[in-house]
N, C-alpha and C positions, 0 to 999 in steps of 0.2 A: 214695850213700855217706854215712854219718853225718858231720856236721860240714861237708859241702860244700853250697854254695848254688848253685842254678841259676836263670838268668833265666827268668821265666815265658815260656812259648811264645807267649803273646798279644803279647809285645813284639817278636817277630821280624818280623812284617809292618810294624810301625811303623818299626823300624830300617831295614828294606829300603827303605821309601818315603823316609825321610830321606836315605839314601845316594844314591838315584836323583835326588832333587831337588838335592842338593849338586853333582852332576855337570853340572847344567844352568845354570851361572852365567854362561857366556860364549856369545855367538853363535858357533856353529861348525857346519860341515857334518859331520854324523855318519855319512852313508852314503858310505864310501870307494869303493864299487863304481861310483859315477857322479860326474860332475863337479858341483861345487857351482854352483847358480844364482848369477849375479853381477849386482850392480847395474851399470848402464851406466857405463863409465869412458871419458872422452874421450881420444883419442890426441893426443900433441903432433905437431909438424910432421914429426918423424922416425918416427912410427908407434908410439912407446912410450907407455905409459899416463902421463898427467900427473895431478898431484893434482886432485881434484874440487873445484870451487868451489861452495860451498853458497849457493844463492840466498837473498837477504835480502828479506823483506817488511816495509815500513815500518809496517804496521798491527799491531794487537793480535792476540794468539793467539785464534783463534775459540773460541766456547763449545763445550763437549762436546755431542754429539748428545743429543736428548731422552731416549733410553733410558738414557744414562749419567749424566745430571745428578744424579739422586738417589744414585748410587753414589760420586761424588767425595767424598773425605774419610773414607770408611769403610774398615775393615780388609778386605783381600782375603778372608781366611778367614771373616770374619763373613758376607760375602755369598756366597762360593763355597766351601763346605766340602769339595767333592769335586774330585779331580784326574782328568782324562781323558787320553787319549793322542792327540797329533797330531804332524805334522811341520811344521816351519816355521823361521823365523829372524827376528831383529830386525836389519835390514841397515844402514840409514844414517839420518843426519839429512838429511831431504829438503830442508828450508828452515828458516830462522830467522824469528822475528817480533820486531820492534824497537819496537813501539808501547808504550803505557802498560802493557799486560800482555805482557811479553816472554815468549818461549817458542820451541818447536821443533815441527817436524812430523817424526815418526819413521815410517819406511817399512820394511816387511818382507813376508813371505808366510806363509800358514798353510793346512794341509790336515788336516781331521778324518779320521783313518785309520779310525775305527770306522764312521762313517756314510758315508765316501767322498764327502765334499762339502767345499767351501771353507768356511773359518771366516768368518762374517759380522760378528762383533763382537770387538774387542780392547780390553783395558784395560791401562793402564800403572800401575805402582806405584813408589813411592820406596823408599828403604832401610829405612823403618819399616814397609813392606808396606801402606801406605795408598794407595788408588786416587787418582791425580792426574788421570787423563783416560781417555776412551774414544773409540774410533774405529770406522771401517767397513772391511769387506772388500769384495771384488768388483772390485778394481783389476787391470787387465791385467798379467800376468806370464807371458808365453808361454815364458820361459826355464825355468820350473819344470817343466811337463809334458815339455819337451824333455829335461831332465836326469833326470826321474823319471816313467817311463811310467805308473806306477800313479796318478799325479795326472792326472785326466781333464778338469779345468777350467782354462782359461788365465787365469781371473780370480781367482787365489789371493792377489793382493797386498792389502795393507792400509795405511792411513795413520791416524795418531793425532796430533792437535794437542794439545800439552801445555804448560801455563803454567809451564814450568821452563826457565830460561835456561842452566843448566849443572848437571852432576852425573851421576848414574847412575840409570837406570830399568830395570825388568824388565817384559817384555811377556808377557801371557797371553791366549790365545784363549778366548772364551766359547763352550763347546760344549754347554751345557744350562742349565736354570734355575738350578742350583746347582753347576755343574761348569765348571772352567777347565782349560786345558792350557798347559804351559810353552812359550814361543816364543823366549826369549833375553834377553840383557842388553846394554845399550849405555851407554857413558860418553862424555860430550861436554863 
């Protein structure tokens, strides 16, 4: 119609991608048909769950693995411009580091749905989307294939040591040379 303006059709996929990413800001179990895999919670003397005590390591936060060292400080999208699809979560602060370089170890799980394999590498970014740390997959998480039969590897867990003592971090699985997938958000 004359005088009416329409958004270019090319903008539709971009808007859809932004809306999908906006929905991934908190760690949450998205498959309501199966129980969520849970990090281990210790029961109190009456059998009820008690607050988990986070172990403290007096040492400094370990350095990033060799593959991730050159990525630290770079923009996530500068290094990984593409987004893939995987299932996973950013579960808990596994431990804290109290040494000269204080920080945390973040634990979660990840499954590359396209290739049907566990995610081997994970990066954490701060609120400015700068990579602050990288870590490894391959950690035992037998609860995941129990809850999700399509996950065929019991070693879908991952840990990342990050030199961040408090704040918020987002986790991304590395599923290709230039591709990442969203794993969740954690605040501590």
